[in-house]
GULO-853304 format. One record per atom (N, C-alpha, C): residue in one letter; atom name; x negated, y, z. Coordinates in Angstrom, 2 decimals. Layout:
<recs>
REC   r    a         u         v         w
REC   A   CA         X         Y         Z
...
</recs>
This chain:
<recs>
REC   r    a         u         v         w
REC   X    N     -0.85     -1.17      0.00
REC   X   CA      0.00      0.00      0.00
REC   X    C     -0.90      1.24      0.00
REC   X    N     -0.75      2.14     -0.99
REC   X   CA     -1.61      3.32     -1.03
REC   X    C     -1.27      4.28      0.10
REC   X    N     -2.28      5.03      0.50
REC   X   CA     -2.10      5.98      1.58
REC   X    C     -1.39      7.22      1.08
REC   X    N     -0.62      7.83      1.95
REC   X   CA      0.02      9.10      1.62
REC   X    C     -1.04     10.20      1.64
REC   X    N     -0.84     11.28      0.90
REC   X   CA     -1.83     12.36      0.88
REC   X    C     -2.13     12.92      2.27
REC   X    N     -1.12     13.07      3.12
REC   X   CA     -1.39     13.61      4.45
REC   X    C     -2.21     12.64      5.28
REC   X    N     -2.07     11.34      5.04
REC   X   CA     -2.88     10.35      5.73
REC   X    C     -4.34     10.45      5.31
REC   X    N     -4.57     10.69      4.02
REC   X   CA     -5.94     10.84      3.54
REC   X    C     -6.57     12.09      4.11
REC   X    N     -5.80     13.17      4.20
REC   X   CA     -6.32     14.40      4.79
REC   X    C     -6.65     14.20      6.26
REC   X    N     -5.85     13.43      6.97
REC   X   CA     -6.11     13.13      8.37
REC   X    C     -7.42     12.36      8.52
REC   X    N     -7.61     11.37      7.68
REC   X   CA     -8.84     10.56      7.74
REC   X    C    -10.06     11.43      7.47
REC   X    N     -9.98     12.25      6.43
REC   X   CA    -11.11     13.12      6.09
REC   X    C    -11.36     14.11      7.22
REC   X    N    -10.30     14.67      7.78
REC   X   CA    -10.46     15.62      8.89
REC   X    C    -11.10     14.98     10.11
REC   X    N    -10.65     13.77     10.44
REC   X   CA    -11.25     13.08     11.58
REC   X    C    -12.71     12.71     11.32
REC   X    N    -13.02     12.31     10.09
REC   X   CA    -14.41     11.98      9.75
REC   X    C    -15.30     13.20      9.86
REC   X    N    -14.83     14.34      9.35
REC   X   CA    -15.62     15.57      9.43
REC   X    C    -15.79     15.99     10.89
REC   X    N    -14.71     15.91     11.67
REC   X   CA    -14.80     16.27     13.09
REC   X    C    -15.78     15.35     13.81
REC   X    N    -15.75     14.07     13.51
REC   X   CA    -16.68     13.14     14.14
REC   X    C    -18.12     13.43     13.80
REC   X    N    -18.38     13.76     12.54
REC   X   CA    -19.75     14.08     12.13
REC   X    C    -20.23     15.36     12.81
REC   X    N    -19.36     16.36     12.87
REC   X   CA    -19.73     17.62     13.52
REC   X    C    -20.00     17.40     15.01
REC   X    N    -19.16     16.62     15.66
REC   X   CA    -19.34     16.35     17.08
REC   X    C    -20.64     15.60     17.33
REC   X    N    -20.91     14.59     16.51
REC   X   CA    -22.17     13.84     16.67
REC   X    C    -23.38     14.72     16.40
REC   X    N    -23.31     15.55     15.36
REC   X   CA    -24.43     16.45     15.05
REC   X    C    -24.66     17.43     16.19
REC   X    N    -23.59     17.97     16.76
REC   X   CA    -23.74     18.91     17.88
REC   X    C    -24.36     18.21     19.08
REC   X    N    -23.87     17.00     19.38
REC   X   CA    -24.36     16.31     20.57
REC   X    C    -25.82     15.92     20.44
REC   X    N    -26.26     15.63     19.22
REC   X   CA    -27.65     15.24     19.03
REC   X    C    -28.56     16.47     18.93
REC   X    N    -28.16     17.46     18.14
REC   X   CA    -29.04     18.59     17.87
REC   X    C    -29.01     19.66     18.96
REC   X    N    -27.88     19.93     19.55
REC   X   CA    -27.78     21.02     20.53
REC   X    C    -27.82     20.48     21.95
REC   X    N    -26.92     19.59     22.29
REC   X   CA    -26.83     19.09     23.66
REC   X    C    -27.87     18.01     23.94
REC   X    N    -28.38     17.38     22.92
REC   X   CA    -29.36     16.30     23.01
REC   X    C    -28.87     15.15     23.90
REC   X    N    -27.59     14.83     23.74
REC   X   CA    -26.99     13.71     24.46
REC   X    C    -26.14     12.92     23.48
REC   X    N    -26.71     11.89     22.91
REC   X   CA    -26.04     11.11     21.88
REC   X    C    -24.78     10.43     22.41
REC   X    N    -24.82      9.91     23.64
REC   X   CA    -23.67      9.18     24.16
REC   X    C    -22.46     10.08     24.39
REC   X    N    -22.70     11.36     24.66
REC   X   CA    -21.59     12.29     24.83
REC   X    C    -20.80     12.39     23.52
REC   X    N    -21.48     12.59     22.43
REC   X   CA    -20.82     12.68     21.13
REC   X    C    -20.20     11.36     20.72
REC   X    N    -20.90     10.27     21.00
REC   X   CA    -20.37      8.96     20.63
REC   X    C    -19.09      8.64     21.40
REC   X    N    -19.02      9.05     22.66
REC   X   CA    -17.81      8.78     23.44
REC   X    C    -16.63      9.60     22.91
REC   X    N    -16.87     10.83     22.50
REC   X   CA    -15.79     11.65     21.94
REC   X    C    -15.32     11.06     20.62
REC   X    N    -16.24     10.61     19.80
REC   X   CA    -15.87     10.00     18.52
REC   X    C    -15.13      8.69     18.76
REC   X    N    -15.52      7.94     19.76
REC   X   CA    -14.81      6.70     20.08
REC   X    C    -13.37      6.99     20.50
REC   X    N    -13.15      8.06     21.27
REC   X   CA    -11.78      8.45     21.65
REC   X    C    -10.99      8.86     20.42
REC   X    N    -11.59      9.61     19.51
REC   X   CA    -10.90     10.00     18.28
REC   X    C    -10.50      8.76     17.47
REC   X    N    -11.41      7.82     17.35
REC   X   CA    -11.13      6.59     16.62
REC   X    C    -10.01      5.80     17.31
REC   X    N    -10.05      5.72     18.62
REC   X   CA     -9.01      5.02     19.36
REC   X    C     -7.64      5.66     19.18
REC   X    N     -7.59      6.99     19.21
REC   X   CA     -6.32      7.68     19.00
REC   X    C     -5.80      7.47     17.58
REC   X    N     -6.70      7.47     16.61
REC   X   CA     -6.29      7.23     15.23
REC   X    C     -5.73      5.81     15.06
REC   X    N     -6.40      4.83     15.65
REC   X   CA     -5.92      3.45     15.55
REC   X    C     -4.58      3.28     16.27
REC   X    N     -4.39      3.95     17.41
REC   X   CA     -3.11      3.91     18.10
REC   X    C     -2.01      4.52     17.23
REC   X    N     -2.32      5.63     16.57
REC   X   CA     -1.35      6.27     15.68
REC   X    C     -0.97      5.33     14.52
REC   X    N     -1.97      4.65     13.94
REC   X   CA     -1.69      3.70     12.86
REC   X    C     -0.83      2.53     13.36
REC   X    N     -1.11      2.06     14.58
REC   X   CA     -0.35      0.97     15.18
REC   X    C      1.12      1.37     15.34
REC   X    N      1.36      2.57     15.84
REC   X   CA      2.73      3.05     16.03
REC   X    C      3.43      3.20     14.69
REC   X    N      2.74      3.78     13.69
REC   X   CA      3.34      3.95     12.37
REC   X    C      3.70      2.60     11.75
REC   X    N      2.84      1.61     11.93
REC   X   CA      3.12      0.28     11.37
REC   X    C      4.37     -0.31     12.01
REC   X    N      4.52     -0.17     13.31
REC   X   CA      5.71     -0.68     13.98
REC   X    C      6.96      0.07     13.54
REC   X    N      6.85      1.37     13.30
REC   X   CA      7.99      2.13     12.80
REC   X    C      8.42      1.62     11.43
REC   X    N      7.44      1.33     10.56
REC   X   CA      7.78      0.82      9.23
REC   X    C      8.42     -0.56      9.31
REC   X    N      7.92     -1.40     10.19
REC   X   CA      8.50     -2.73     10.36
REC   X    C      9.93     -2.62     10.86
REC   X    N     10.17     -1.76     11.84
REC   X   CA     11.52     -1.59     12.38
REC   X    C     12.45     -1.03     11.32
REC   X    N     12.00     -0.07     10.52
REC   X   CA     12.84      0.49      9.47
REC   X    C     13.18     -0.57      8.43
REC   X    N     12.23     -1.42      8.08
REC   X   CA     12.49     -2.47      7.10
REC   X    C     13.48     -3.49      7.64
REC   X    N     13.36     -3.84      8.91
REC   X   CA     14.31     -4.78      9.51
REC   X    C     15.70     -4.19      9.60
REC   X    N     15.79     -2.91      9.93
REC   X   CA     17.10     -2.26      9.98
REC   X    C     17.75     -2.22      8.59
REC   X    N     16.95     -1.93      7.58
REC   X   CA     17.48     -1.88      6.22
REC   X    C     17.93     -3.28      5.78
REC   X    N     17.17     -4.29      6.16
REC   X   CA     17.54     -5.66      5.80
REC   X    C     18.81     -6.08      6.51
REC   X    N     18.97     -5.70      7.76
REC   X   CA     20.17     -6.07      8.51
REC   X    C     21.40     -5.33      8.00
REC   X    N     21.22     -4.11      7.49
REC   X   CA     22.34     -3.38      6.94
REC   X    C     22.84     -4.03      5.66
REC   X    N     21.91     -4.60      4.87
REC   X   CA     22.28     -5.21      3.60
REC   X    C     23.00     -6.54      3.79
REC   X    N     22.81     -7.17      4.91
REC   X   CA     23.43     -8.50      5.13
REC   X    C     24.86     -8.41      5.48
</recs>
């Protein structure tokens, strides 16, 4: 299933934010784990969002199937 344009923009935005955070933590703060932990939280939130969206699509498909029966 192809991604929606807003989903692609979200992925690109999160990737850019993660790179900026990692670059800041390494170059300015000189603490790699600080940046890595923030990026891990961003990744976790993104995966949670995808999980919720997948369940919404499954529920919508089941409701549509039950209406047709």
